[in-house]
C-alpha positions as a Markdown table, in Angstrom:
| # | Residue | x | y | z |
|---|---|---|---|---|
| 1 | Met | 0.0 | -0.1 | 0.0 |
| 2 | Ser | 1.7 | 3.1 | -1.3 |
| 3 | Phe | 1.3 | 6.4 | 0.6 |
| 4 | Tyr | 2.0 | 8.6 | -2.5 |
| 5 | Leu | 1.7 | 8.9 | -6.3 |
| 6 | Glu | 4.7 | 8.2 | -8.1 |
| 7 | Ser | 4.2 | 11.3 | -10.5 |
| 8 | Asp | 4.0 | 13.4 | -7.3 |
| 9 | Ile | 7.5 | 12.4 | -6.2 |
| 10 | Glu | 8.9 | 12.9 | -9.8 |
| 11 | Glu | 7.3 | 16.5 | -9.8 |
| 12 | Ile | 8.9 | 17.1 | -6.3 |
| 13 | Cys | 12.3 | 16.2 | -7.6 |
| 14 | Ser | 11.9 | 18.0 | -10.8 |
| 15 | Asn | 11.2 | 21.2 | -8.7 |
| 16 | Leu | 14.3 | 20.7 | -6.7 |
| 17 | Glu | 17.0 | 19.1 | -9.1 |
| 18 | Glu | 19.1 | 22.2 | -8.9 |
| 19 | Asp | 18.6 | 22.9 | -5.1 |
| 20 | Phe | 19.4 | 19.1 | -4.3 |
| 21 | Lys | 22.9 | 19.3 | -5.9 |
| 22 | Ser | 24.1 | 20.8 | -2.7 |
| 23 | Leu | 23.0 | 17.7 | -0.6 |
| 24 | Glu | 25.2 | 15.3 | -2.2 |
| 25 | Asn | 27.4 | 13.4 | 0.0 |
| 26 | Lys | 25.5 | 15.0 | 3.0 |
| 27 | Thr | 24.0 | 13.4 | 6.0 |
| 28 | Ile | 20.5 | 14.6 | 7.3 |
| 29 | Phe | 18.8 | 14.1 | 10.4 |
| 30 | Phe | 15.0 | 14.1 | 10.4 |
| 31 | Ala | 12.6 | 13.6 | 13.3 |
| 32 | Gly | 9.2 | 12.9 | 12.6 |
| 33 | Ile | 10.4 | 10.6 | 9.4 |
| 34 | Ala | 7.1 | 8.4 | 9.6 |
| 35 | Gly | 4.6 | 11.2 | 9.6 |
| 36 | Phe | 2.7 | 12.6 | 6.6 |
| 37 | Leu | 5.6 | 15.1 | 5.7 |
| 38 | Gly | 8.5 | 13.0 | 6.7 |
| 39 | Arg | 7.5 | 10.0 | 4.5 |
| 40 | Tyr | 7.6 | 12.6 | 1.5 |
| 41 | Phe | 11.2 | 13.7 | 2.7 |
| 42 | Ala | 12.3 | 10.0 | 2.9 |
| 43 | Glu | 10.9 | 9.2 | -0.7 |
| 44 | Ser | 12.5 | 12.2 | -2.2 |
| 45 | Val | 15.9 | 11.5 | -0.9 |
| 46 | Asn | 15.3 | 7.9 | -2.1 |
| 47 | Tyr | 14.4 | 9.3 | -5.6 |
| 48 | Phe | 17.4 | 11.3 | -5.7 |
| 49 | Asn | 19.9 | 8.7 | -4.6 |
| 50 | Gln | 18.4 | 6.2 | -7.1 |
| 51 | Lys | 18.3 | 8.6 | -10.3 |
| 52 | Tyr | 21.5 | 10.7 | -9.8 |
| 53 | Asp | 23.5 | 8.4 | -7.1 |
| 54 | Ser | 23.6 | 11.5 | -4.9 |
| 55 | Asn | 24.8 | 9.4 | -1.8 |
| 56 | Ile | 22.5 | 11.5 | 0.6 |
| 57 | Lys | 22.4 | 9.6 | 3.8 |
| 58 | Leu | 19.3 | 9.9 | 5.8 |
| 59 | Ile | 18.7 | 9.2 | 9.6 |
| 60 | Gly | 15.1 | 9.0 | 10.5 |
| 61 | Ala | 13.9 | 9.1 | 14.0 |
| 62 | Asp | 10.2 | 8.5 | 15.1 |
| 63 | Asn | 8.2 | 6.8 | 17.7 |
| 64 | Phe | 5.0 | 6.3 | 15.6 |
| 65 | Val | 2.7 | 8.0 | 18.2 |
| 66 | Ser | 0.5 | 9.7 | 15.5 |
| 67 | Ser | 2.0 | 8.4 | 12.2 |
| 68 | Gly | -0.8 | 5.9 | 11.7 |
| 69 | Ile | -0.5 | 2.5 | 9.6 |
| 70 | Leu | 1.5 | 4.2 | 6.8 |
| 71 | Gly | 4.2 | 5.3 | 8.9 |
| 72 | Glu | 5.5 | 1.7 | 8.9 |
| 73 | Tyr | 6.5 | 2.3 | 5.2 |
| 74 | Val | 9.9 | 4.1 | 6.2 |
| 75 | Lys | 11.3 | 1.0 | 7.4 |
| 76 | Lys | 11.4 | -0.4 | 3.7 |
| 77 | Tyr | 14.4 | 1.7 | 2.7 |
| 78 | Asp | 17.5 | 0.7 | 1.6 |
| 79 | Lys | 19.8 | 0.4 | 4.7 |
| 80 | Asn | 22.8 | 1.6 | 2.6 |
| 81 | Trp | 21.6 | 5.3 | 2.8 |
| 82 | Phe | 18.8 | 5.1 | 5.4 |
| 83 | Glu | 18.8 | 4.5 | 9.1 |
| 84 | Phe | 15.9 | 4.4 | 11.4 |
| 85 | Ile | 16.0 | 5.3 | 15.1 |
| 86 | Asp | 13.1 | 4.6 | 17.4 |
| 87 | Leu | 13.2 | 7.9 | 19.4 |
| 88 | Asp | 10.6 | 9.8 | 21.6 |
| 89 | Leu | 11.7 | 13.6 | 21.7 |
| 90 | Ser | 9.3 | 14.4 | 24.4 |
| 91 | Lys | 11.9 | 12.8 | 26.8 |
| 92 | Thr | 14.8 | 15.1 | 28.0 |
| 93 | Glu | 17.6 | 12.8 | 27.2 |
| 94 | Pro | 16.9 | 10.7 | 24.2 |
| 95 | Lys | 19.8 | 8.5 | 22.6 |
| 96 | Leu | 21.0 | 10.3 | 19.5 |
| 97 | Pro | 23.3 | 9.2 | 16.5 |
| 98 | Ser | 26.9 | 9.7 | 16.9 |
| 99 | Ala | 27.4 | 10.2 | 13.1 |
| 100 | Lys | 28.6 | 13.5 | 11.7 |
| 101 | Ile | 25.4 | 15.3 | 10.6 |
| 102 | Asp | 25.1 | 18.2 | 8.1 |
| 103 | Phe | 21.3 | 19.0 | 8.5 |
| 104 | Val | 19.1 | 18.6 | 11.4 |
| 105 | Ile | 15.4 | 18.8 | 10.9 |
| 106 | His | 12.8 | 18.9 | 13.7 |
| 107 | Ala | 9.4 | 18.2 | 12.1 |
| 108 | Ala | 8.3 | 15.5 | 15.0 |
| 109 | Gly | 4.8 | 16.7 | 16.6 |
| 110 | Ile | 1.3 | 15.8 | 17.2 |
| 111 | Ala | -0.4 | 18.1 | 14.8 |
| 112 | Ser | -4.0 | 16.6 | 14.4 |
| 113 | Pro | -6.3 | 18.8 | 16.7 |
| 114 | Ala | -8.1 | 15.8 | 17.9 |
| 115 | Gln | -4.9 | 13.9 | 18.7 |
| 116 | Tyr | -3.2 | 16.7 | 20.4 |
| 117 | Lys | -6.3 | 17.4 | 22.7 |
| 118 | Ala | -5.8 | 13.8 | 23.7 |
| 119 | Lys | -2.1 | 14.0 | 24.4 |
| 120 | Pro | -1.5 | 17.6 | 25.5 |
| 121 | Met | 1.7 | 17.1 | 27.6 |
| 122 | Gln | 3.2 | 14.8 | 24.9 |
| 123 | Thr | 2.4 | 17.4 | 22.2 |
| 124 | Phe | 4.1 | 20.3 | 24.5 |
| 125 | Asp | 7.2 | 18.2 | 25.4 |
| 126 | Val | 8.0 | 17.2 | 21.9 |
| 127 | Ala | 8.3 | 20.8 | 20.8 |
| 128 | Ile | 9.9 | 21.9 | 24.1 |
| 129 | Asn | 12.3 | 19.0 | 24.7 |
| 130 | Gly | 12.6 | 18.1 | 21.3 |
| 131 | Ser | 13.7 | 21.5 | 20.3 |
| 132 | Lys | 16.5 | 21.8 | 22.9 |
| 133 | Thr | 17.8 | 18.2 | 22.0 |
| 134 | Leu | 17.8 | 18.7 | 18.5 |
| 135 | Leu | 19.4 | 22.2 | 18.8 |
| 136 | Asp | 22.3 | 21.0 | 20.9 |
| 137 | Leu | 22.7 | 18.0 | 18.3 |
| 138 | Ala | 23.0 | 20.8 | 15.5 |
| 139 | Glu | 25.2 | 22.7 | 17.5 |
| 140 | Lys | 27.5 | 20.0 | 18.3 |
| 141 | Asn | 27.8 | 19.1 | 14.7 |
| 142 | Ser | 27.8 | 22.6 | 13.2 |
| 143 | Ser | 24.7 | 21.6 | 11.1 |
| 144 | Arg | 21.9 | 23.9 | 9.5 |
| 145 | Tyr | 19.1 | 23.4 | 11.9 |
| 146 | Thr | 15.3 | 23.7 | 10.5 |
| 147 | Phe | 12.2 | 23.8 | 12.9 |
| 148 | Phe | 8.9 | 22.9 | 11.7 |
| 149 | Ser | 6.5 | 25.2 | 13.3 |
| 150 | Ser | 2.8 | 26.0 | 12.4 |
| 151 | Ser | 0.6 | 28.4 | 10.9 |
| 152 | Glu | -1.4 | 28.1 | 14.4 |
| 153 | Ile | 1.5 | 30.2 | 16.0 |
| 154 | Tyr | -0.4 | 33.3 | 14.6 |
| 155 | Gly | -3.9 | 32.3 | 16.1 |
| 156 | Asp | -6.9 | 34.1 | 15.0 |
| 157 | Pro | -5.4 | 37.1 | 13.1 |
| 158 | Asp | -7.7 | 40.0 | 12.6 |
| 159 | Glu | -8.8 | 41.2 | 9.1 |
| 160 | Asn | -5.9 | 43.8 | 8.8 |
| 161 | Asn | -3.3 | 41.2 | 8.9 |
| 162 | Ile | -4.4 | 38.8 | 6.4 |
| 163 | Pro | -2.7 | 37.6 | 4.2 |
| 164 | Ile | -0.4 | 36.7 | 7.2 |
| 165 | Gln | 3.0 | 38.0 | 7.0 |
| 166 | Glu | 6.1 | 36.5 | 8.9 |
| 167 | Asp | 6.3 | 39.6 | 11.0 |
| 168 | Tyr | 2.9 | 39.5 | 12.3 |
| 169 | Lys | 3.0 | 38.6 | 16.0 |
| 170 | Gly | 0.0 | 36.3 | 16.6 |
| 171 | Tyr | -3.2 | 36.4 | 18.7 |
| 172 | Val | -3.1 | 33.2 | 20.6 |
| 173 | Ser | -4.4 | 32.1 | 23.9 |
| 174 | Ser | -1.8 | 30.5 | 26.3 |
| 175 | Ile | -4.5 | 28.9 | 28.3 |
| 176 | Gly | -7.0 | 27.8 | 25.7 |
| 177 | Pro | -7.8 | 24.4 | 24.3 |
| 178 | Arg | -5.2 | 24.6 | 21.5 |
| 179 | Ser | -2.4 | 26.2 | 23.5 |
| 180 | Cys | -0.5 | 23.0 | 24.1 |
| 181 | Tyr | 0.2 | 23.0 | 20.6 |
| 182 | Asp | 0.2 | 26.7 | 19.3 |
| 183 | Glu | 2.2 | 27.8 | 22.4 |
| 184 | Ser | 4.8 | 24.9 | 22.1 |
| 185 | Lys | 5.5 | 25.8 | 18.6 |
| 186 | Arg | 5.8 | 29.4 | 19.4 |
| 187 | Ala | 8.5 | 28.3 | 22.1 |
| 188 | Gly | 10.0 | 26.1 | 19.7 |
| 189 | Glu | 10.6 | 29.3 | 17.4 |
| 190 | Thr | 12.1 | 31.1 | 20.4 |
| 191 | Leu | 14.8 | 28.5 | 20.9 |
| 192 | Ser | 15.5 | 28.4 | 17.4 |
| 193 | Phe | 16.0 | 32.4 | 17.5 |
| 194 | Ile | 18.1 | 32.0 | 20.8 |
| 195 | Tyr | 20.6 | 29.4 | 19.1 |
| 196 | Asn | 20.8 | 31.7 | 16.0 |
| 197 | Glu | 21.3 | 34.9 | 17.8 |
| 198 | Tyr | 23.5 | 33.8 | 20.6 |
| 199 | Asn | 25.0 | 30.6 | 19.7 |
| 200 | Asn | 25.7 | 31.3 | 16.0 |
| 201 | Leu | 23.7 | 28.4 | 14.7 |
| 202 | Lys | 22.2 | 28.6 | 11.3 |
| 203 | Thr | 18.6 | 28.2 | 11.8 |
| 204 | Asn | 15.3 | 28.4 | 9.8 |
| 205 | Ile | 11.8 | 28.2 | 10.9 |
| 206 | Ile | 9.1 | 26.8 | 8.5 |
| 207 | Arg | 5.3 | 27.6 | 9.1 |
| 208 | Pro | 3.2 | 25.4 | 7.1 |
| 209 | Phe | -0.2 | 26.4 | 5.9 |
| 210 | Asn | -2.7 | 23.6 | 5.4 |
| 211 | Val | -0.9 | 20.9 | 3.4 |
| 212 | Tyr | -2.7 | 17.9 | 2.1 |
| 213 | Gly | -2.3 | 15.3 | -0.3 |
| 214 | Pro | -1.9 | 11.4 | -0.8 |
| 215 | Gly | -0.9 | 9.7 | 2.4 |
| 216 | Met | -3.2 | 11.6 | 4.8 |
| 217 | Gln | -5.2 | 9.0 | 6.9 |
| 218 | Lys | -8.5 | 8.6 | 8.4 |
| 219 | Thr | -6.8 | 8.9 | 11.8 |
| 220 | Asp | -5.7 | 12.5 | 11.1 |
| 221 | Tyr | -9.2 | 13.7 | 11.6 |
| 222 | Arg | -8.9 | 16.7 | 9.3 |
| 223 | Val | -11.0 | 18.1 | 6.8 |
| 224 | Met | -9.1 | 17.0 | 3.8 |
| 225 | Pro | -9.0 | 13.1 | 4.8 |
| 226 | Asn | -12.4 | 13.3 | 6.4 |
| 227 | Phe | -14.1 | 14.5 | 3.2 |
| 228 | Thr | -12.0 | 12.2 | 0.9 |
| 229 | Phe | -12.9 | 8.9 | 2.7 |
| 230 | Asn | -16.4 | 9.6 | 3.6 |
| 231 | Ala | -16.8 | 10.5 | -0.2 |
| 232 | Leu | -15.4 | 7.1 | -1.3 |
| 233 | Glu | -17.5 | 5.5 | 1.4 |
| 234 | Gly | -20.7 | 7.1 | 0.2 |
| 235 | Lys | -21.2 | 8.8 | 3.5 |
| 236 | Ser | -22.3 | 12.2 | 4.0 |
| 237 | Leu | -19.5 | 15.3 | 4.3 |
| 238 | Gln | -19.6 | 16.4 | 7.7 |
| 239 | Val | -19.1 | 20.2 | 8.1 |
| 240 | Tyr | -18.4 | 21.2 | 11.8 |
| 241 | Gly | -19.5 | 24.4 | 13.4 |
| 242 | Ser | -20.8 | 26.9 | 10.8 |
| 243 | Gly | -18.8 | 26.0 | 7.8 |
| 244 | Val | -17.8 | 29.7 | 7.2 |
| 245 | Gln | -14.3 | 29.4 | 8.5 |
| 246 | Thr | -11.9 | 29.9 | 5.5 |
| 247 | Arg | -8.6 | 28.5 | 4.8 |
| 248 | Thr | -6.0 | 28.1 | 1.6 |
| 249 | Tyr | -4.9 | 24.7 | 0.9 |
| 250 | Cys | -1.6 | 23.6 | -0.3 |
| 251 | Tyr | -1.0 | 20.4 | -2.3 |
| 252 | Ile | 1.7 | 18.4 | -0.9 |
| 253 | Thr | 4.3 | 18.5 | -4.1 |
| 254 | Asp | 4.3 | 22.4 | -3.8 |
| 255 | Ala | 4.6 | 22.0 | 0.0 |
| 256 | Val | 7.5 | 19.8 | -0.1 |
| 257 | Ser | 9.2 | 21.8 | -2.6 |
| 258 | Gly | 8.9 | 24.6 | -0.4 |
| 259 | Phe | 10.2 | 22.9 | 2.7 |
| 260 | Trp | 13.2 | 21.6 | 0.9 |
| 261 | Lys | 13.9 | 25.2 | -0.3 |
| 262 | Val | 13.9 | 26.5 | 3.2 |
| 263 | Ile | 16.1 | 23.7 | 4.6 |
| 264 | Ile | 18.8 | 24.1 | 1.9 |
| 265 | Lys | 18.9 | 27.8 | 1.2 |
| 266 | Gly | 16.8 | 29.7 | 3.8 |
| 267 | Lys | 18.2 | 32.8 | 4.9 |
| 268 | Ser | 19.9 | 32.3 | 8.3 |
| 269 | Gly | 17.6 | 32.9 | 11.4 |
| 270 | Gln | 14.4 | 33.6 | 9.1 |
| 271 | Ala | 11.0 | 32.3 | 9.4 |
| 272 | Tyr | 9.1 | 31.3 | 6.2 |
| 273 | Asn | 5.3 | 30.7 | 5.5 |
| 274 | Ile | 5.0 | 27.9 | 3.0 |
| 275 | Gly | 1.6 | 27.3 | 1.7 |
| 276 | Asn | -0.7 | 28.3 | -1.4 |
| 277 | Pro | -2.2 | 31.9 | -1.0 |
| 278 | Glu | -5.2 | 31.2 | -3.1 |
| 279 | Pro | -8.1 | 30.5 | -3.1 |
| 280 | Glu | -9.2 | 31.5 | 0.2 |
| 281 | Ile | -12.3 | 29.2 | 0.6 |
| 282 | Ser | -14.8 | 28.4 | 3.4 |
| 283 | Val | -15.3 | 24.7 | 4.6 |
| 284 | Asn | -18.9 | 24.8 | 3.0 |
| 285 | Glu | -17.2 | 25.7 | -0.2 |
| 286 | Leu | -14.5 | 23.1 | 0.2 |
| 287 | Ala | -17.4 | 20.5 | 0.6 |
| 288 | Met | -19.2 | 21.5 | -2.5 |
| 289 | Lys | -16.0 | 21.1 | -4.2 |
| 290 | Phe | -15.4 | 17.4 | -3.1 |
| 291 | Lys | -19.2 | 16.8 | -4.2 |
| 292 | Asn | -18.8 | 18.3 | -7.8 |
| 293 | Leu | -15.4 | 16.8 | -8.4 |
| 294 | Tyr | -16.4 | 13.4 | -7.2 |
| 295 | Gln | -19.2 | 13.6 | -9.4 |
| 296 | Lys | -21.6 | 11.3 | -7.2 |
| 297 | Glu | -24.5 | 11.9 | -5.0 |
| 298 | Leu | -23.1 | 13.3 | -1.6 |
| 299 | Glu | -24.9 | 14.9 | 1.4 |
| 300 | Ile | -23.4 | 17.8 | 3.1 |
| 301 | Asn | -24.2 | 17.9 | 6.8 |
| 302 | Ile | -23.5 | 21.0 | 9.2 |
| 303 | Glu | -23.1 | 19.7 | 12.7 |
| 304 | Asp | -21.6 | 20.7 | 16.0 |
| 305 | Tyr | -18.0 | 20.0 | 16.6 |
| 306 | Pro | -17.2 | 16.7 | 18.2 |
| 307 | Glu | -16.2 | 16.2 | 21.6 |
| 308 | Asn | -12.7 | 15.4 | 20.9 |
| 309 | Tyr | -12.2 | 18.5 | 18.8 |
| 310 | Pro | -10.6 | 21.6 | 20.6 |
| 311 | Glu | -12.6 | 24.8 | 20.7 |
| 312 | Asp | -11.4 | 28.1 | 19.5 |
| 313 | Glu | -10.8 | 27.3 | 15.8 |
| 314 | Pro | -9.5 | 30.4 | 13.8 |
| 315 | Asn | -11.9 | 32.0 | 11.8 |
| 316 | Arg | -9.5 | 32.6 | 8.9 |
| 317 | Arg | -5.8 | 31.1 | 7.8 |
| 318 | Cys | -4.2 | 32.6 | 4.6 |
| 319 | Pro | -0.5 | 33.3 | 4.1 |
| 320 | Ser | 1.6 | 35.7 | 2.3 |
| 321 | Ile | 4.4 | 34.0 | 0.5 |
| 322 | Asp | 6.2 | 37.0 | -0.8 |
| 323 | Lys | 9.3 | 36.4 | 1.5 |
| 324 | Ala | 9.6 | 32.8 | 0.3 |
| 325 | Lys | 9.3 | 33.8 | -3.4 |
| 326 | Lys | 12.0 | 36.6 | -3.1 |
| 327 | Asp | 14.5 | 34.6 | -0.9 |
| 328 | Leu | 13.8 | 30.9 | -2.3 |
| 329 | Gly | 12.0 | 31.0 | -5.6 |
| 330 | Tyr | 9.1 | 29.3 | -4.2 |
| 331 | Asn | 6.0 | 29.3 | -6.2 |
| 332 | Pro | 3.3 | 26.9 | -5.7 |
| 333 | Lys | 1.7 | 25.6 | -9.0 |
| 334 | Ile | -1.0 | 23.0 | -8.2 |
| 335 | Gly | -4.7 | 24.5 | -7.9 |
| 336 | Ile | -7.1 | 23.0 | -5.5 |
| 337 | Asp | -9.3 | 21.4 | -8.3 |
| 338 | Glu | -6.4 | 19.4 | -9.5 |
| 339 | Gly | -5.0 | 18.7 | -6.0 |
| 340 | Ile | -8.3 | 17.3 | -4.8 |
| 341 | Glu | -8.7 | 15.1 | -7.9 |
| 342 | Arg | -5.0 | 13.6 | -7.2 |
| 343 | Leu | -6.0 | 12.7 | -3.5 |
| 344 | Leu | -9.3 | 11.0 | -4.6 |
| 345 | Ser | -7.4 | 9.2 | -7.3 |
| 346 | Trp | -5.0 | 8.0 | -4.7 |
| 347 | Ala | -7.5 | 7.1 | -2.3 |
| 348 | Glu | -9.4 | 5.2 | -4.6 |
| 349 | Lys | -6.4 | 2.9 | -5.3 |
| 350 | Ile | -5.6 | 2.2 | -1.7 |
């Protein structure tokens, strides 16, 4: 059971052909390798090693706490270039590799609202303890360090700050139902800033905006996989709350291309929004897109949030990517209709 479309991996690597040359003969440590995003990082390294004999070494770490059944996929890779470590970064003194490492990437975390509501301390600790641990590892190796933060650090922005730029300070509650995730990501960013500013370590921060695509699972409990699998099973599309909350959605090929660009050539000490700034659509409009694109009779039901879903959902989420365009040459290409069609075609195959 594959978590991706072959054509998507080829597209990612085509976008990165020049950038990836700087990774030849390098060693990358990636925490969160079994997650939705981590699996795409592993597969893109696999592609380049096979096609160009790039000799990129990847050390992937995870504890499978939120990766789902597809997380096991990462154990299949060639041991000549891939090493897996079972690692819980929520602990204060995990065992780390002794190899010389060129890039340290902290993408471990519990990002699903339903899951982090159930595991608030683990969510908090993997961002705080994990950041300190991996920043120390990067400092020891004089590595480049990248922290995967979240668009959630902006909270619920006012209308005057949309599209959201990286210098927006955010509007976030420190004691709300989402604070274990939002505030831990903010603190992880602060640690990245400290090590860059005072320890002279090259650090970058990535703030992803609503990434979706093949490899998302039912157990993610997010709107894209919810709509996808409900459609395939002939169930109604469940819209929680009023359905007027808006988002922009970034297809996985565009997102991973942008992530790699930050990791490889992001300006030291800088944070970057990575996402697609358009179209900004409501959940109600997204449900209608699924109904029209799937071309079968589907009911759309608006209902209250389930008990396992944290309150205080932001009303709008739309990034400015001007900084990533200018510094990195980042330019998302996949429109939402095409992205949903690719997601549905993958889901039908599995």
